[in-house]
Structure formats: structure tokens, C-alpha cells
C-alpha positions as CSV (number, residue, x, y, z in Angstrom):
1,X,84.8,117.3,110.9
2,X,88.5,118.0,110.1
3,X,89.1,121.3,108.4
4,X,92.3,122.1,106.6
5,X,91.6,125.6,105.3
6,X,95.1,126.8,106.3
7,X,97.0,123.8,105.0
8,X,99.1,123.6,101.9
9,X,99.9,120.0,100.9
10,X,102.4,118.9,98.3
11,X,101.5,115.5,97.0
12,X,103.8,113.5,94.6
13,X,102.2,110.9,92.4
14,X,99.0,112.9,92.6
15,X,98.0,112.2,89.0
16,X,96.4,108.9,89.7
17,X,95.7,106.2,92.3
18,X,96.3,106.9,96.0
19,X,98.0,110.2,95.3
20,X,95.0,111.5,93.4
21,X,92.5,110.1,96.0
22,X,94.5,111.8,98.8
23,X,94.6,115.1,96.8
24,X,90.9,115.0,96.2
25,X,90.1,114.2,99.9
26,X,92.4,116.9,101.3
27,X,91.0,119.5,98.9
28,X,87.5,118.6,99.9
29,X,88.5,119.4,103.5
30,X,89.7,122.8,102.5
31,X,93.5,122.3,101.9
32,X,95.3,123.9,99.1
33,X,96.9,121.0,97.1
34,X,99.9,120.8,94.8
35,X,99.4,118.1,92.3
36,X,102.9,116.8,91.5
37,X,103.3,114.1,88.9
38,X,105.5,113.3,85.9
39,X,102.5,113.1,83.6
40,X,101.3,116.5,82.3
41,X,97.9,115.3,81.2
42,X,97.2,113.6,84.6
43,X,98.3,116.8,86.4
44,X,96.0,119.0,84.4
45,X,93.1,116.5,84.8
46,X,93.3,116.5,88.6
47,X,93.8,120.3,88.9
48,X,90.7,120.8,86.7
49,X,88.8,118.4,88.9
50,X,89.8,120.3,92.1
51,X,89.8,123.8,90.7
52,X,92.5,126.4,90.1
53,X,91.8,128.3,93.3
54,X,92.6,125.3,95.5
55,X,95.1,123.4,93.3
56,X,98.4,124.0,91.6
57,X,99.8,121.6,89.0
58,X,103.5,120.7,89.0
59,X,104.8,118.5,86.2
60,X,107.8,117.2,87.9
61,X,110.2,114.2,88.0
62,X,111.0,113.9,91.7
63,X,114.4,112.6,90.7
64,X,115.2,116.0,89.2
65,X,116.3,118.4,91.9
66,X,115.8,121.5,89.7
67,X,112.2,120.5,88.8
68,X,111.4,119.9,92.5
69,X,113.0,123.2,93.5
70,X,111.0,125.1,90.9
71,X,107.8,123.4,91.9
72,X,108.4,124.4,95.5
73,X,109.1,128.0,94.5
74,X,105.9,128.0,92.5
75,X,103.9,126.6,95.4
76,X,105.2,129.3,97.8
77,X,104.5,132.0,95.1
78,X,100.9,130.9,94.7
79,X,99.9,129.9,98.3
80,X,102.5,131.7,100.4
81,X,103.8,128.6,102.2
82,X,104.2,124.9,101.9
């Protein structure tokens, strides 16, 4: 079985649909997952489902360069890489 214990994955649109399904699957395989979405409530819901040790929430509009840059910095601070 595929193991992703050393992977850090940044997923946009991860609050629902395919993005959420991808985040849940990768986390189940051991990856650290950044849940990036424009909806704060959806971000928190998915992070809670995965767990704070394996997930980081990023409320971000991917059209906003400053928000994306901050979320990448936060990712590196928490997980050491992206």
C-alpha cells in the first residue's frame, strides 16, 4: 500500500467535493495536508475531520497573492516543507 508519511500536500478547493475527498484520502495514507478553501467553515470542518496533527487549515482566495503567500509560509512553519 502507498505510504505518504513524508509528504506535505497543499490542496485548493479542499473544503468540499473532489478536493475534500482527495485531502481525506491522502491524509489516510499518512500525508500532512493543507486544506485551502475560501470558506472558513468548510476549512474548519475538514481539518477537524482529519485532525490538527495531520492537517492545516488555510482560508484563502487563490486569486489573492498575499493570502496564498501567507498560507505557504504557514505550511512551512508547521510542517517544515511543502
